[in-house]
PALUM-276435 format. One line per field, with one value per residue (C-alpha): residue in one letter; x, y, z. Coordinates in Angstrom, 2 decimals, always signed. Layout:
BEGIN
residu: c(A  ...)
X: c(X  ...)
Y: c(Y  ...)
Z: c(Z  ...)
% end
This chain:
BEGIN
residu: c(M  S  V  P  V  A  P  G  R  L  P  L  F  G  H  T  V  R  M  L  R  E  R  Y  R  F  T  A  S  L  R  N  S  G  D  I  V  R  I  D  L  G  T  M  R  T  Y  F  V  T  N  P  S  L  V  H  E  L  L  V  K  K  G  S  S  F  R  K  G  A  L  F  D  K  F  Q  P  V  F  G  N  G  L  A  T  S  N  G  A  F  H  R  R  Q  R  R  M  V  R  P  A  F  H  G  E  R  V  A  L  Y  A  R  T  M  A  R  A  A  A  D  L  T  A  A  W  R  P  G  E  V  R  V  V  E  E  D  A  Q  S  L  A  V  T  V  V  G  E  A  L  F  S  T  G  M  G  D  H  E  I  E  E  V  G  R  S  T  F  T  V  L  K  Q  G  M  V  R  A  L  S  P  S  F  V  E  R  L  P  L  R  G  N  R  E  F  D  A  A  V  E  R  L  R  T  I  V  L  D  V  V  R  G  W  R  E  E  G  V  D  R  G  D  L  L  S  M  L  L  M  A  Q  D  A  D  T  G  E  G  M  S  D  E  Q  L  H  D  E  V  M  T  L  L  I  G  G  I  E  T  T  A  L  A  L  A  W  T  F  H  E  L  G  R  N  P  E  V  E  R  R  V  H  A  E  V  D  E  V  L  G  G  R  S  P  E  F  A  D  L  G  K  L  V  Y  L  N  Q  V  V  D  E  V  L  R  M  Y  P  V  W  F  L  M  R  R  A  I  A  P  V  D  L  G  G  V  P  L  P  E  G  A  E  V  I  F  S  P  H  A  L  H  H  D  P  T  S  F  P  D  P  D  R  F  D  P  D  R  W  S  S  D  R  A  S  T  I  P  Q  G  A  F  I  P  F  G  A  G  A  R  G  C  V  G  N  V  F  A  R  A  E  I  V  I  T  A  A  T  V  A  A  K  W  R  L  V  P  V  P  G  K  P  A  R  V  K  F  T  T  A  A  Y  P  S  R  M  L  M  T  V  V  P  R  S)
X: c(+12.75  +10.83  +8.77  +5.25  +4.49  +1.39  -1.45  -2.55  -1.03  -1.07  -3.87  -1.80  -3.58  -7.11  -9.04  -12.66  -13.88  -13.74  -10.18  -9.69  -11.32  -9.53  -6.16  -7.09  -8.60  -5.59  -3.05  -5.22  -5.49  -1.88  -2.05  -3.49  -0.43  +2.05  +3.71  +5.77  +4.97  +6.87  +5.29  +6.58  +6.06  +7.02  +10.65  +10.76  +11.03  +9.01  +8.58  +5.05  +5.34  +2.06  +2.56  +2.42  +5.65  +7.75  +6.66  +7.76  +10.97  +11.52  +10.87  +12.39  +14.28  +16.22  +15.67  +18.98  +19.36  +16.84  +16.58  +13.54  +12.68  +11.90  +8.35  +10.35  +13.25  +10.54  +9.58  +13.47  +12.84  +9.84  +11.84  +15.38  +17.49  +15.11  +13.87  +11.28  +14.09  +17.73  +19.19  +21.93  +24.20  +22.81  +19.31  +20.38  +21.52  +19.09  +16.31  +18.45  +18.17  +14.48  +13.22  +13.40  +10.64  +8.57  +9.22  +6.09  +6.28  +6.69  +4.03  +1.96  +2.48  +1.34  -1.63  -3.18  -2.81  -4.69  -7.65  -7.76  -7.62  -10.23  -12.14  -11.71  -12.71  -16.34  -16.95  -17.38  -20.15  -23.82  -26.62  -28.00  -25.22  -23.78  -20.08  -17.30  -15.64  -12.05  -11.87  -12.24  -9.93  -7.42  -7.33  -7.42  -4.36  -2.59  -3.08  -1.98  +1.10  +1.98  +1.38  +3.56  +6.59  +6.53  +4.48  +3.41  +5.60  +3.13  +0.06  -3.35  -2.12  +0.72  -1.22  -3.74  -1.07  +0.87  -2.51  -3.37  +0.48  +0.78  -2.49  -1.13  +2.73  +1.16  -1.49  +1.32  +4.12  +2.77  +1.68  +5.50  +6.37  +4.56  +5.42  +8.84  +11.49  +11.04  +7.29  +8.15  +10.45  +7.60  +5.84  +2.55  -0.11  +0.88  +4.36  +3.95  +1.74  +4.05  +6.99  +5.13  +3.89  +7.13  +8.68  +6.30  +6.54  +10.47  +9.83  +7.57  +9.48  +13.20  +11.76  +10.50  +14.18  +16.09  +13.82  +13.79  +17.64  +17.90  +16.02  +17.52  +14.83  +13.11  +9.65  +8.83  +7.93  +8.92  +11.45  +13.40  +14.00  +14.95  +17.15  +18.68  +19.21  +23.11  +24.36  +25.80  +29.35  +30.08  +28.22  +27.44  +23.45  +21.75  +22.27  +19.24  +19.04  +18.84  +16.16  +14.09  +14.23  +13.20  +10.41  +9.15  +8.99  +7.22  +4.87  +3.41  +3.69  +1.64  -0.92  -1.75  -2.25  -4.01  -6.39  -7.71  -7.94  -10.02  -12.09  -12.71  -13.55  -16.18  -17.40  -17.68  -18.99  -21.78  -22.45  -22.19  -24.95  -23.79  -20.28  -20.85  -23.08  -20.18  -17.74  -19.77  -20.38  -16.80  -15.74  -18.61  -17.37  -13.67  -13.46  -16.91  -17.15  -13.42  -11.04  -9.25  -5.52  -2.38  -3.06  -6.54  -5.61  -4.76  -8.14  -10.15  -9.54  -12.56  -11.68  -8.44  -10.02  -12.25  -9.12  -7.34  -10.08  -10.16  -6.16  -6.82  -9.36  -7.90  -4.08  -2.26  -2.41  +1.37  +4.98  +8.38  +11.99  +15.44  +17.74  +20.95  +23.23  +22.11  +19.20  +17.13  +13.44  +11.42  +13.63  +13.49  +16.86  +16.66  +19.57  +21.08  +18.96  +15.61  +12.41  +10.02  +6.47  +4.04  +0.78  -0.51  -4.20  -3.89  -2.46  -5.35  -7.71  -6.42  -9.35  -6.58  -5.79  -8.88  -12.11  -14.71  -12.13  -14.58  -16.93  -15.94  -15.32  -13.55  -14.06  -11.48  -8.92  -9.72  -7.26  -7.77  -8.72  -5.74  -3.17  -3.85  -3.33  +0.02  +3.04  +3.32  -0.40  -1.25  +1.37  -0.60  +2.93  +5.62  +7.83  +11.08  +13.83  +11.98  +8.61  +7.11  +8.85  +5.51  +3.30  +2.67  +2.06  -0.29  -2.68  -2.76  -4.12  -6.84  -7.87  -8.03  -9.58  -12.27  -12.85  -13.50  -15.95  -17.74  -17.97  -20.66  -21.59  -22.48  -21.95  -25.03  -24.37  -26.20  -29.11  -28.52  -24.72  -22.38  -18.67  -16.91  -13.28  -10.38  -6.67  -4.21  -2.11  -5.17  -8.90  -9.02  -12.41  -14.29  -17.17  -17.83  -21.03  -22.18  -24.61  -23.38  -25.95  -25.47  -25.77  -28.70)
Y: c(+23.25  +21.00  +18.57  +17.81  +14.40  +12.41  +13.17  +9.31  +5.97  +4.57  +1.47  -0.66  -3.65  -5.21  -5.92  -4.15  -1.17  +0.65  -0.12  +0.78  +4.21  +4.36  +4.36  +6.32  +9.22  +8.86  +10.06  +12.30  +14.20  +14.96  +17.73  +19.51  +18.91  +20.04  +19.50  +16.85  +15.19  +12.73  +9.27  +6.41  +2.69  +0.58  +1.38  +2.70  +6.52  +7.99  +11.31  +11.69  +14.09  +15.67  +18.94  +18.01  +20.44  +18.80  +15.20  +16.57  +17.82  +14.10  +12.25  +14.52  +17.70  +15.53  +12.11  +11.09  +11.80  +8.77  +5.22  +2.62  +2.53  -0.01  -0.99  -2.36  -4.01  -6.40  -6.98  -8.11  -11.82  -11.07  -8.78  -9.29  -6.56  -5.68  -1.70  -2.10  -2.75  -1.69  +1.54  +3.71  +3.15  -0.17  +1.19  +3.68  +0.85  -1.44  +1.08  +2.27  -1.38  -1.67  +1.40  +0.80  -2.21  +0.32  +2.94  +3.89  +1.57  -1.44  -0.48  +0.17  -3.53  -4.57  -2.71  -5.36  -8.02  -5.62  -5.32  -8.75  -10.11  -7.62  -8.74  -12.29  -11.84  -10.16  -12.60  -15.09  -13.00  -13.92  -10.81  -10.69  -12.62  -11.12  -11.20  -10.85  -7.43  -7.71  -11.16  -10.09  -7.74  -9.70  -12.49  -9.94  -8.11  -11.81  -12.53  -9.28  -8.59  -12.48  -12.15  -8.93  -10.18  -14.00  -14.02  -17.58  -18.77  -19.49  -21.98  -21.35  -23.35  -21.02  -17.70  -18.88  -19.79  -16.08  -14.30  -16.51  -16.56  -12.76  -11.90  -13.73  -12.25  -8.79  -9.10  -11.00  -9.31  -5.61  -7.55  -8.65  -4.62  -3.47  -6.02  -6.25  -8.62  -11.30  -12.02  -13.21  -15.88  -17.65  -20.72  -18.73  -19.69  -16.23  -16.76  -20.23  -18.78  -16.03  -18.44  -21.07  -18.10  -16.75  -19.97  -20.85  -17.57  -17.95  -21.60  -19.89  -17.21  -18.78  -21.71  -19.25  -17.08  -20.17  -21.41  -17.99  -17.77  -20.93  -20.16  -16.69  -15.39  -12.03  -12.72  -8.80  -9.20  -7.81  -10.53  -10.70  -6.95  -7.53  -10.76  -8.59  -5.33  -4.80  -1.92  +0.91  +1.28  -2.38  -4.38  -6.85  -8.16  -9.53  -12.70  -15.09  -14.06  -10.45  -11.18  -12.95  -10.05  -7.29  -9.85  -10.45  -6.71  -5.70  -8.97  -8.00  -4.08  -4.55  -6.89  -4.90  -1.63  -2.31  -4.88  -2.57  +0.52  -1.46  -2.82  +0.15  +1.96  -0.27  +0.59  +4.29  +4.14  +1.87  +4.03  +7.40  +6.93  +10.74  +9.77  +6.29  +8.23  +10.33  +7.51  +5.26  +8.65  +9.34  +5.81  +5.16  +8.25  +7.54  +4.27  +3.51  -0.12  -1.43  -2.40  +0.23  +1.15  +2.56  +5.34  +6.20  +6.91  +10.51  +10.75  +9.22  +12.44  +11.85  +8.34  +9.54  +11.55  +9.07  +7.05  +9.73  +10.49  +6.85  +6.57  +9.72  +8.00  +4.71  +5.19  +3.04  +4.03  +5.12  +4.49  +4.98  +6.47  +6.16  +9.15  +7.69  +10.84  +13.78  +15.89  +18.94  +18.39  +21.80  +23.21  +20.23  +18.07  +14.40  +12.51  +9.64  +6.34  +8.56  +7.08  +9.11  +8.14  +10.26  +8.80  +9.12  +8.43  +11.32  +13.51  +12.59  +13.60  +16.53  +19.50  +22.16  +20.43  +18.58  +20.33  +18.06  +14.98  +12.17  +13.31  +11.36  +14.21  +13.51  +17.04  +17.89  +16.41  +19.02  +21.04  +24.23  +22.96  +20.05  +22.91  +24.10  +21.17  +21.32  +19.33  +16.81  +16.37  +13.59  +10.73  +7.47  +6.07  +7.62  +10.72  +11.30  +8.70  +5.61  +6.86  +3.41  +3.03  +0.82  +3.61  +3.83  +0.38  +0.55  +3.36  +2.41  -1.20  +0.62  +2.74  +0.35  -2.44  +0.32  +1.43  -2.45  -3.05  +0.50  -0.15  -3.06  -3.39  -1.60  -3.06  -2.45  -2.32  -5.49  -4.32  -4.28  -6.00  -3.01  -3.33  -4.21  -3.20  -5.44  -5.45  -2.97  -1.29  +0.13  -0.01  -3.39  -4.52  -7.87  -9.38  -6.26  -7.70  -6.28  -7.37  -7.08  -5.81  -5.30  -1.29  -0.94)
Z: c(+22.40  +24.60  +22.96  +24.48  +25.78  +24.79  +27.11  +27.15  +25.81  +22.31  +22.32  +20.21  +20.31  +19.79  +16.82  +17.41  +15.95  +18.61  +19.33  +15.87  +16.43  +19.61  +17.85  +15.10  +17.08  +19.72  +16.83  +15.01  +18.50  +18.96  +16.52  +19.12  +21.43  +19.26  +15.60  +17.45  +20.62  +22.54  +23.08  +24.80  +23.71  +26.88  +26.84  +23.42  +23.04  +20.02  +18.51  +16.57  +13.45  +13.14  +10.78  +7.31  +6.18  +9.14  +7.49  +4.07  +5.61  +7.38  +4.34  +1.53  +2.48  +5.47  +4.17  +3.88  +7.43  +8.65  +7.92  +8.20  +11.78  +14.44  +12.91  +9.54  +11.42  +12.52  +8.68  +8.42  +8.01  +5.00  +3.05  +3.96  +2.44  -0.10  -0.91  +1.89  +4.68  +3.10  +3.61  +2.66  -0.75  -1.09  -1.11  -3.23  -5.52  -5.32  -6.35  -9.57  -10.61  -9.81  -11.03  -15.05  -13.96  -13.52  -16.82  -18.12  -21.60  -18.88  -17.10  -20.31  -20.95  -17.74  -18.25  -20.40  -18.00  -15.57  -18.01  -18.93  -15.09  -14.37  -17.59  -16.48  -12.84  -13.60  -16.53  -13.45  -12.00  -11.97  -11.90  -8.60  -6.60  -3.39  -3.72  -0.82  -2.23  -0.62  -1.23  -5.21  -4.70  -3.09  -5.62  -8.51  -6.84  -6.23  -10.36  -11.30  -9.22  -9.44  -13.58  -13.76  -11.70  -13.22  -16.34  -16.43  -13.92  -11.14  -11.32  -9.82  -6.53  -6.11  -6.57  -4.10  -1.55  -2.34  -1.68  +2.01  +2.85  +2.34  +4.57  +7.00  +7.27  +7.09  +9.97  +12.40  +10.95  +12.48  +15.72  +15.78  +15.36  +18.02  +20.68  +22.74  +21.11  +23.27  +22.09  +18.71  +20.24  +22.19  +20.91  +20.13  +17.37  +15.63  +15.67  +13.92  +11.38  +10.67  +10.56  +7.91  +5.81  +5.54  +4.39  +1.98  +0.08  +0.38  -1.04  -4.08  -5.13  -4.96  -7.11  -10.20  -9.78  -9.90  -12.94  -14.94  -14.47  -16.04  -19.25  -19.33  -21.39  -21.17  -20.88  -20.31  -16.71  -13.85  -12.61  -16.14  -15.60  -12.09  -13.50  -16.24  -14.19  -13.58  -10.95  -13.19  -11.55  -11.04  -13.78  -11.20  -11.22  -8.33  -6.48  -6.18  -2.61  -3.34  -5.86  -3.48  -0.96  -4.10  -5.26  -1.93  -1.46  -4.64  -4.39  -0.84  -1.70  -4.31  -3.36  -0.36  -1.21  -4.43  -2.91  -0.08  -2.29  -4.87  -2.01  -0.73  -4.37  -4.63  -1.25  -2.17  -5.45  -3.86  -1.50  -3.18  -6.35  -8.04  -7.59  -9.35  -11.93  -12.99  -13.14  -15.28  -17.61  -17.99  -18.60  -21.06  -22.94  -22.72  -23.36  -25.68  -24.93  -25.18  -22.47  -20.94  -21.72  -20.14  -22.44  -21.23  -17.44  -18.62  -19.87  -16.83  -14.97  -12.59  -12.06  -10.86  -8.69  -6.80  -6.43  -4.80  -2.43  -1.38  -1.24  +1.22  +3.37  +3.65  +4.23  +6.80  +10.09  +10.85  +9.52  +11.21  +10.50  +12.60  +13.03  +11.53  +13.20  +15.41  +13.20  +13.57  +12.77  +13.01  +15.47  +17.70  +18.00  +17.92  +19.05  +16.61  +17.43  +17.74  +16.92  +14.32  +14.08  +11.21  +10.81  +7.14  +8.50  +10.77  +7.89  +5.48  +7.87  +9.27  +8.64  +8.29  +4.92  +4.19  +5.15  +5.97  +6.31  +6.97  +3.70  +0.61  -2.14  -4.92  -6.37  -3.68  -6.18  -9.10  -10.42  -8.55  -5.10  -5.18  -5.80  -2.34  -0.21  +1.67  +0.68  +3.31  +3.70  +1.17  +1.04  -0.24  -1.24  +0.65  -0.74  -0.84  -1.83  -0.13  -1.84  -3.38  -6.68  -7.86  -7.27  -11.48  -11.30  -8.28  -9.36  -13.11  -11.29  -9.38  -12.18  -15.18  -12.71  -11.55  -15.18  -16.21  -13.84  -14.09  -17.80  -17.14  -13.60  -10.43  -6.77  -4.73  -0.92  +1.03  +3.33  +6.72  +6.10  +6.56  +5.92  +9.50  +9.75  +10.83  +11.38  +12.21  +9.89  +7.87  +8.15  +6.51  +5.51  +6.70  +5.08  +2.68  +0.83  -2.23  -4.95  -8.50  -10.89  -14.61  -16.11  -18.18)
% end
């Protein structure tokens, strides 16, 4: 079967809103060319999958025929051999060892940290003051992930440094991922910032790992679980180096996902008064003035729909896989080493799966409507054996934080100061200014 060639070039660089829209518009338009479309990224030939059922086949049904692709190779200096970048039998081993740290009873303990961190954040707010929402969201995400991972193992300085360095790694890492290999060896400012941020994070993580290993105490945090984890077949645990790789993966992945989702959740509540009203009514009814707990997540039905809609509208731009052997995908024979691209953003905005996709509509996630969404059309945390191991943790943090804030506050957009967008991996807010107003 022949594969159509993309009618244009994928605009990779540039940080203006116009350039971002061009990227998203281009990848979204590929569905009009076919289910699988060839795109040449410089000298790299790639196959862009636009059909949700084929994305499901790629990630789930034939997931064992693929490994992480070129995009993740460039993040190897950050994640080492962690879950985000490892492959094959080693990846399966590590996933088995990491998964218990995210069992329901553990997440229930972390939920207390989430609620306390959200309450501490809002306790510093003053009625009528203007907040930079994405900064508050990132600070909260760093605090929650840092405490859940390390308990009290990081001080305020380390927590602040983790937040600063994480964003640098993500920003510069994407530029490197989309550049020819020789670019990362050039004496460029971005390369220096990336290398320095990676080294700062490495130092912080290894210091904490070694300190915890010396104490040998289960503090109820994620790191304790990882330190105690043993391979079921060999009885071996993880080395300090492997612990570093897994902690870096969880640290950066956990901060980025939740900080973005939280910022856009407050943005959408602020500009959709009826949605906000329904969230407030549900939070009042379920919580009755107390702090949210893990057991409340299933009761906050409408708030969960709001979060799903945020995750639909603001996902990552694209992800990649690489065929480890010749494989047939949707009738198209892919050779060994073929790079395959799929776009969560394009899938989440496909009008076939989501009518009127640019409209914020939490009711599309009501039980009757959600059941009609095709497999592969909604993948905020990936799917299959490589799906995000911390998805329950991330969702709990978003819902609990949103509920904590909604119980006492409204965030109102500042007139004449619309949220701007920056960065390349996803729609990152820039100077999202909102006024905090106590609920009467």
